[in-house]
N, C-alpha and C positions, 0 to 999 in steps of 0.2 A: 719481378723477373731479375735473375742473375745476370750481370752485364759486364762486359769488359770492353774498353773503349782502345781505338787504334788511331794512330796519327800517321800521316804521309811521311814526315820527316824521320820518325822513329820506326815505323812499321812496314812503311812502303805503300800504304793504301790508308784511306778515312772510313771508319765504320764502327759498328757496335755490334758484338757478338751477344746474342740471347740464348743462353744455355737452357735447354730443355730441362725443365725441374723433374721429370720422369726418368731423365737419362735417355740418350740417343748415341749412336754411332753412325750416323749420317746427317748431312747439313744441306741447307739451301743457302745460296747467296741471293740476297734480295736486294733489287734496285726498286726501292719504293720512295718516290717523292723527292724533296729536296734536301732530305737529311735524315740520317740513319737513327736519330733520335725523336723524329717528330711523330705525330699522331698516326700517319698512314704506316710508317715503319713498325711502330709497336703493334698496330692491329695485325699487320703482315706477320709479325713474328710470332704473335699469339695463335694466329691461325695455323701456321707452320708446326707450333708446338702442339697443338690438337692432332695434327696428322702425323705426330711421332718423331720430329726431326728437330735438330738444332738450326739457328737462324743467324746468319751473318749479313746484316744491313749494311750497304756502303752507298756512297755517293761521291760526286767529284770533289766536294768540299763541304764546309760548314755552311748550312742554309745557301747552298749553291746549286741552282740548276742550269747554270751555263756549261755549254758543251763545246770546249775549243781545245783540240788535239788532246783529249783525255786519254792519258796512256793506259792500254791494255795490260801493261806491266802490273798495275794495281790490282786487276782482278788475279792476275798470276801470282802475286804475292799472298792474296787471300786465300787462293786455292793451297798455296804451299803451306800455311798457317793451319788451314783445316785439317791437312792430311797428317801434319805433325802433332795433331792434339786430338787423335782418336776418331776421326771420322773416315770411314773407309769408301763412302760414295758421296758424291758432291752434285748437286743440282744448282740450277740458276734460274731466276724468274724475274721479268721485268716488264714493265707498261710503257707504251707510248715510244719516245725516244729512248727510254731505258729499256723497252724491250727490243729494240734496234741493237742496243749495247750487249743484251744477253744473248742474242743470237749471234753476233760477231765474235764474241767472248767464246762461246760454245764450238764456234767454227775454227778457234784457233787452239783451244785447250782441250785435248782428250780426256782429261780427268774428268770434265762435265759429262755425266751421262744420263741427264735428265733436264730438259729445257723446256721452259714456258716463255712464249713470246705474246704477250698480250697487246692486241692493236698495234703490233711492230711493224716497221717498213722492211722491206726485202733489199734495201740497198742503203748506203751510208749517205747522210746528208751533211751539207756545208756547216761549219762550226758557227755557233751563235753564242751571244752573251745577254744576260738579263740584269736589268737594274735600272739606272736613268741616265739618258743622254739625249740631250736636245729634244726634250719632251718625249721621247720614245723609253718603252719598257722593255724592248728586245730587238736586237739588231745583228746581222751577219757579220761575220769577220772574213774580210777579203784573203784569200789564200790559205785559209784554214780549214781543217776538217772537224767533225765532231770528236773524232778517234784518232789515236796515233799508235804505232808500233816500232820499238827500237828506235825512237827519236824521229821517226818520219810520219808525216800525217797519212791516213788512208786515204785512197782515192774516194772522191765524194762527188754527189750530184750538187752543183751549184744553185742557189736561190735565184730566180730570175729577177727578183727585185733587190736593190742595194739600199743601204742607209740613206735617208730617212724614209723612201718610198715603202720599204719592206713593212715598217710599223702604220704608216698612213694607210696602206691597203687593208691591215687587220682592222683598223679604226673605220674604215669605210664599209667593209664588209659586216662589221658587227654594229653598225650604227652608233659608233662612238663609244660603245662598252669597253673595247679593247680586250674583250675575252677571247684570247688565242685559242682557246679549245672549242670555239664557234666559229673558227675561220678556217676554211678549206683553200681559199685562193692561192696561198703561198706555194702550197704543194702541187695542185693541180696546173697552175700555170707554170710552174717550174717544170713539170714533166712535159707539158705540151711544147716547151721552148726548145728542148733537144732530146735525142734519144738517149738513153743509158749507156754508158760503157760498160763492158764486161768487168773491169777491174772494181768498179764501185758498186757491183752487187754483191750481196753476202753469199758466200759460199755455204749454203746451207747443206749441200751434199757432204761436206766435211763434219758435220756434227754428229757425234757418237750418241748410242743410246736412244732414247725416246724424245720426240720433239712434238710439243703441243702449240698449235697456232689459233689464237683466238681474237675474233674481230667480227665487225658488222658491216654490211653493204651501206647502211645509212650513218656511219660514224661521221660525227660533225666536225672532226679535226682533219682527218685525210682518209684517203681511200683504202682503209684497212682490208676491206674484202678482196679488193683487186690485188693487193699485195700478197695475201695468203694465197691466193689461186695460182700466182705466178710461182711462188714458192713450192706449192703442191706440184 
């Protein structure tokens, strides 16, 4: 596949553009996995090519799935690049936390006219980092959101657990596996701890064009079915 690479410092966003070999004048921004060059991103790009569009895969950074005040301006820069390079229509697609990112971006930028939120939450979560810290592989960041706009963190739902209890709860629920995709307690317990504010809910009513919300009631990560019904 023909590729073009983008860096935050030079281009305003981190990503890889996979041009459709058959030619296309529409594009999808794909939020697939930890990096726009990993296996999931390449598979997503190939699938989008089969459906007749170009693919621009983006992520917060190189091999980075941390979400700490990730600037929405990066999506804005990606949209501007796509428009200036022959793409007359733009869609966006993301899964899980990146599905949340997709919905928020679509609610901010009217140039996005086709949105897929795959197992996405209907509200913005507190920021978190992944790596290694005190024997933990992920931890929440106090006072930080997952997303920011114009230098300010978006309003967010805080996790009820702080570091290191946050990761200890994951270990406890998954019987020591640390498989965060099999741990719902972080999200269910946080929603039980307090009511959502209006500010932290994603303004899905502002999304232009078509919106597809996909999830399951028996999702092992969080309550995707409930989130989708609330958005509907």
